[in-house]
C-alpha positions in Angstrom: 9.4 -24.4 -3.9 9.8 -22.4 -0.7 7.5 -19.9 1.0 8.1 -17.1 3.5 5.7 -14.8 5.3 6.1 -11.8 7.6 4.1 -8.9 8.7 5.5 -5.4 8.6 4.1 -2.2 10.2 3.8 1.1 8.3 3.3 4.2 10.4 1.4 7.0 8.8 0.9 10.6 9.7 -2.5 11.0 8.2 -3.6 11.0 4.6 -0.9 10.3 2.0 1.3 7.9 0.3 4.0 6.2 2.5 6.7 4.3 0.6 7.9 1.0 2.0 9.7 -0.5 -1.0 12.9 -0.9 1.0 11.3 -3.2 3.5 10.1 -5.4 0.7 13.6 -5.4 -0.9 15.1 -6.5 2.4 12.5 -9.3 2.9 13.2 -10.7 -0.6 17.0 -10.4 -0.3 16.9 -12.2 3.1 14.8 -15.1 1.7 17.3 -16.4 -0.8 14.5 -16.7 -3.4 15.7 -16.2 -6.9 12.5 -16.4 -8.9 9.0 -16.2 -7.6 6.1 -13.9 -6.5 5.9 -11.5 -3.6 2.3 -10.7 -2.5 1.7 -7.7 -0.2 -1.7 -7.5 1.5 -3.0 -4.6 3.6 -5.0 -5.7 6.6 -7.2 -2.6 6.7 -10.3 -1.3 5.0 -9.4 2.4 5.1 -6.0 2.2 3.6 -4.7 0.6 0.4 -1.6 -0.3 -1.6 -0.2 1.2 -4.7 2.6 0.8 -7.1 3.4 4.3 -8.2 6.2 6.6 -9.3 8.7 7.4 -6.6 10.8 10.0 -8.4 8.7 13.2 -8.2 6.7 14.0 -5.0 4.2 16.0 -7.2 2.8 12.7 -8.2 1.9 11.9 -4.6 0.4 15.4 -4.1 -1.7 15.1 -7.2 -3.0 11.6 -6.3 -4.0 12.8 -2.8 -5.8 15.8 -4.3 -7.6 13.6 -6.8 -8.9 11.2 -4.2 -9.9 14.1 -1.9 -12.1 15.4 -4.7 -13.8 12.1 -5.6 -14.5 11.1 -2.0 -14.4 14.2 0.2 -15.4 14.4 3.8 -18.9 15.9 4.4 -20.8 14.1 1.7 -24.4 14.5 3.0 -25.7 11.2 1.6 -23.2 9.1 3.6 -24.9 6.8 6.2 -21.9 5.2 7.9 -20.6 7.8 10.3 -19.7 5.7 13.3 -16.0 6.3 13.2 -16.0 9.9 12.1 -16.5 12.1 9.0 -13.3 10.7 7.3 -14.1 7.0 7.7 -16.6 6.3 4.9 -14.6 8.5 2.4 -11.6 6.4 3.4 -13.5 3.1 2.7 -14.5 4.5 -0.8 -10.9 5.4 -1.6 -9.7 1.9 -0.5 -12.5 0.3 -2.6 -11.2 2.2 -5.7 -7.6 1.2 -5.2 -6.4 -2.2 -4.0 -5.5 -4.0 -0.8 -3.2 -6.6 -2.4 -0.4 -6.3 -4.9 1.6 -9.1 -6.5 5.2 -8.3 -7.6 7.3 -10.8 -9.6 10.7 -11.6 -8.2 13.4 -12.2 -10.9 17.0 -13.0 -10.1 16.5 -12.3 -6.4 15.1 -8.8 -7.0 11.7 -7.2 -7.3 10.8 -6.8 -11.0 9.9 -3.1 -10.5 10.4 -0.5 -13.1 13.0 2.3 -12.7 10.7 4.8 -11.1 8.2 2.4 -9.3 7.8 2.2 -5.6 5.4 0.4 -3.3 3.2 2.6 -1.2 0.7 2.3 1.6 -2.0 4.9 0.8 -3.4 6.1 4.1 -7.0 7.4 3.7 -7.8 8.4 7.3 -7.3 11.9 8.7 -5.2 10.9 11.7 -2.0 8.8 12.0 -2.3 5.1 12.1 0.0 2.0 12.4 -0.9 -0.2 9.5 0.0 -3.9 9.0 1.0 -5.3 5.7 1.4 -9.1 5.4 4.0 -10.3 3.0 4.0 -13.7 1.3 6.9 -14.8 -0.9 6.8 -18.0 -2.9 9.5 -19.2 -5.3 12.6 -21.1 -6.0 16.3 -20.4 -5.1 
């Protein structure tokens, strides 16, 4: 059994889904692992990770619109406002999604479906540089 870890950085331009599947594919390919498990972990509380369709950009547009509706800025009952009007809605969106994803590795490749991609979902209004820790465990 072998293990590998690295941290990658995903730059965002504000709210939206930022695909980084190719970075994961390169990490797995460079490891020599044949079968195992890749875990991706987002080190932030106002961004999250998603496995989502990567064929039609309308999916990203609709997801962003949905999350804006369920946790909009300007909710008058919000108490936490220290970091701006977008911060608490971002925490809510992150709480409703996930900060960690496990992806099986089979035959040296991520076992993703045909139209699946891995995304960092930025929930804050301004650009950020987000860190995602990758941990791969498996056998050659």
